[in-house]
C-alpha positions as a LaTeX table, in Angstrom:
\begin{tabular}{lrrr}
\hline
Residue & $x$ (\AA) & $y$ (\AA) & $z$ (\AA) \\
\hline
Met1 & $-11.83$ & 13.42 & $-6.82$ \\
Tyr2 & $-10.74$ & 16.12 & $-4.40$ \\
Phe3 & $-12.00$ & 17.81 & $-1.26$ \\
Phe4 & $-11.36$ & 21.35 & $-0.07$ \\
Phe5 & $-11.78$ & 22.40 & 3.55 \\
Asp6 & $-12.00$ & 26.20 & 3.46 \\
Glu7 & $-11.66$ & 26.69 & 7.21 \\
Phe8 & $-8.27$ & 24.93 & 7.19 \\
Arg9 & $-7.19$ & 25.76 & 3.61 \\
Leu10 & $-6.51$ & 22.08 & 2.96 \\
Tyr11 & $-6.93$ & 20.15 & $-0.27$ \\
Phe12 & $-7.23$ & 16.38 & $-0.31$ \\
Ala13 & $-7.07$ & 14.21 & $-3.43$ \\
Lys14 & $-8.01$ & 10.57 & $-3.94$ \\
Ile15 & $-5.33$ & 8.56 & $-5.73$ \\
Gly16 & $-4.60$ & 4.88 & $-6.25$ \\
Ile17 & $-1.20$ & 3.46 & $-5.32$ \\
Gly18 & 0.28 & 0.09 & $-6.20$ \\
Asn19 & $-0.57$ & $-3.00$ & $-8.18$ \\
Pro20 & $-3.18$ & $-3.99$ & $-7.28$ \\
Ser21 & $-4.23$ & $-0.40$ & $-6.68$ \\
Asn22 & $-5.49$ & 0.77 & $-3.28$ \\
Asp23 & $-7.18$ & 4.14 & $-2.79$ \\
Tyr24 & $-5.57$ & 6.78 & $-0.58$ \\
Tyr25 & $-6.67$ & 10.28 & 0.36 \\
Val26 & $-3.62$ & 12.51 & 0.35 \\
Gln27 & $-3.21$ & 16.14 & 1.31 \\
Val28 & $-2.12$ & 18.33 & $-1.58$ \\
Asp29 & 0.66 & 20.42 & $-0.07$ \\
Thr30 & 2.32 & 23.35 & $-1.81$ \\
Gly31 & 4.84 & 23.67 & 1.03 \\
Ser32 & 6.85 & 20.62 & 0.02 \\
Asp33 & 8.12 & 18.98 & $-3.14$ \\
Ile34 & 7.89 & 15.51 & $-1.58$ \\
Phe35 & 4.72 & 13.49 & $-1.98$ \\
Trp36 & 4.31 & 11.07 & 0.94 \\
Val37 & 1.87 & 8.68 & 2.61 \\
Asn38 & 1.97 & 6.98 & 6.00 \\
Cys39 & 3.52 & 3.50 & 5.88 \\
Ile40 & 2.31 & 0.30 & 7.47 \\
Glu41 & 5.49 & 0.14 & 9.63 \\
Cys42 & 4.52 & 3.38 & 11.40 \\
Lys43 & 3.04 & 2.51 & 14.80 \\
Lys44 & 2.05 & 6.08 & 15.77 \\
Cys45 & 0.67 & 7.26 & 12.43 \\
Pro46 & $-2.97$ & 8.34 & 12.38 \\
Thr47 & $-5.58$ & 6.35 & 10.46 \\
Glu48 & $-8.01$ & 9.27 & 10.36 \\
Ser49 & $-7.44$ & 13.00 & 9.84 \\
Asn50 & $-8.76$ & 15.70 & 12.18 \\
Leu51 & $-11.36$ & 16.31 & 9.46 \\
Gly52 & $-12.69$ & 12.73 & 9.58 \\
Ile53 & $-10.96$ & 11.51 & 6.40 \\
Lys54 & $-9.83$ & 7.88 & 6.65 \\
Leu55 & $-6.07$ & 7.53 & 6.11 \\
Lys56 & $-4.95$ & 4.15 & 4.83 \\
Leu57 & $-1.43$ & 2.98 & 5.68 \\
Tyr58 & 0.68 & 2.09 & 2.62 \\
Asn59 & 2.32 & $-1.35$ & 2.51 \\
Pro60 & 4.96 & $-1.62$ & $-0.24$ \\
Lys61 & 5.09 & $-5.41$ & 0.26 \\
Ala62 & 1.43 & $-5.63$ & $-0.83$ \\
Ser63 & 2.20 & $-4.05$ & $-4.22$ \\
Leu64 & 3.69 & $-6.00$ & $-7.11$ \\
Ser65 & 5.07 & $-2.76$ & $-8.58$ \\
Ala66 & 6.67 & $-1.21$ & $-5.46$ \\
Lys67 & 10.44 & $-0.77$ & $-5.44$ \\
Leu68 & 12.33 & 0.62 & $-2.46$ \\
Val69 & 14.81 & 3.35 & $-3.45$ \\
Thr70 & 18.37 & 2.76 & $-2.25$ \\
Cys71 & 21.21 & 5.22 & $-1.79$ \\
Lys72 & 22.98 & 3.96 & $-4.92$ \\
Gln73 & 20.10 & 4.94 & $-7.22$ \\
Asp74 & 20.23 & 8.12 & $-9.29$ \\
Phe75 & 17.04 & 9.49 & $-7.71$ \\
Cys76 & 18.64 & 9.54 & $-4.26$ \\
Ser77 & 21.88 & 11.18 & $-5.35$ \\
Ala78 & 19.99 & 13.76 & $-7.46$ \\
Thr79 & 17.64 & 14.58 & $-4.58$ \\
Tyr80 & 20.55 & 15.26 & $-2.25$ \\
Asp81 & 22.99 & 16.83 & $-4.74$ \\
Gly82 & 25.37 & 13.88 & $-4.70$ \\
Gly83 & 23.94 & 11.61 & $-2.05$ \\
Ile84 & 23.44 & 11.36 & 1.68 \\
Pro85 & 26.69 & 11.34 & 3.70 \\
Gly86 & 27.24 & 7.92 & 5.27 \\
Cys87 & 24.53 & 6.24 & 3.22 \\
Thr88 & 25.93 & 3.11 & 1.60 \\
Ser89 & 24.60 & 1.59 & $-1.61$ \\
Asp90 & 22.54 & $-1.10$ & 0.16 \\
Met91 & 20.79 & 1.35 & 2.53 \\
Leu92 & 17.36 & 2.87 & 1.86 \\
Cys93 & 17.23 & 6.46 & 0.63 \\
Glu94 & 15.69 & 8.34 & 3.55 \\
Tyr95 & 14.06 & 11.76 & 3.76 \\
Arg96 & 13.00 & 14.25 & 6.41 \\
Val97 & 10.89 & 17.38 & 5.91 \\
Val98 & 10.13 & 19.96 & 8.61 \\
Tyr99 & 7.25 & 22.31 & 7.80 \\
Gly100 & 6.79 & 25.94 & 8.80 \\
Asp101 & 4.37 & 25.00 & 11.60 \\
Gly102 & 6.98 & 22.70 & 13.19 \\
Ser103 & 5.36 & 19.43 & 12.09 \\
Ser104 & 7.53 & 16.97 & 10.21 \\
Thr105 & 7.62 & 13.77 & 8.21 \\
Asp106 & 10.43 & 11.30 & 7.71 \\
Gly107 & 10.85 & 7.90 & 6.16 \\
Tyr108 & 12.24 & 6.36 & 3.00 \\
Phe109 & 11.54 & 6.71 & $-0.70$ \\
Val110 & 9.54 & 4.14 & $-2.69$ \\
Asn111 & 8.74 & 3.98 & $-6.39$ \\
Asp112 & 5.29 & 2.63 & $-7.24$ \\
Leu113 & 2.44 & 2.97 & $-9.70$ \\
Val114 & 0.13 & 5.92 & $-8.96$ \\
Lys115 & $-3.33$ & 6.16 & $-10.55$ \\
Tyr116 & $-5.19$ & 9.45 & $-10.75$ \\
Asp117 & $-7.85$ & 11.31 & $-12.73$ \\
Gln118 & $-6.37$ & 13.51 & $-15.44$ \\
Val119 & $-8.35$ & 16.57 & $-16.56$ \\
Ser120 & $-8.48$ & 17.18 & $-20.32$ \\
Gly121 & $-8.99$ & 20.48 & $-22.13$ \\
Asn122 & $-12.79$ & 20.20 & $-22.00$ \\
Ser123 & $-12.81$ & 19.61 & $-18.21$ \\
Ala124 & $-13.57$ & 15.91 & $-18.66$ \\
Thr125 & $-11.51$ & 13.45 & $-16.63$ \\
Met126 & $-9.92$ & 10.20 & $-17.64$ \\
Ser127 & $-7.94$ & 7.68 & $-15.65$ \\
Ala128 & $-4.16$ & 7.95 & $-15.93$ \\
Asn129 & $-1.20$ & 6.38 & $-14.18$ \\
Ala130 & 2.51 & 6.95 & $-13.75$ \\
Ser131 & 5.46 & 5.45 & $-11.98$ \\
Val132 & 6.12 & 7.88 & $-9.11$ \\
Thr133 & 8.79 & 8.08 & $-6.41$ \\
Phe134 & 7.41 & 9.22 & $-3.06$ \\
Gly135 & 8.03 & 8.97 & 0.65 \\
\hline
\end{tabular}
């Protein structure tokens, strides 16, 4: 399921994250290669968009399949062309993205199960899932 808000040129998609799966509405953003959701630890993160869409806060501790990504993992070193300076093997792999409008996001990477609707050749959808690393 997706929503498009023409006035703002925003796309939102409904996906499931975790095991057990919880539904999240995420903005589909072509300006970044990092997929991210707001985390439960964030005290200032919104729980509703300016468009009235409810934004659930992700809690990796509530998912049996969530794994925090550390600096020693291949994903982190590949993302940063060799790793983050000063990041030791037991530290979380962090990210920061600043967008063209000056807004930003930062946090740490998590790997978890993501469920979504996959479109087949005849425009029918079927449920699919994948292990995805996101912020």
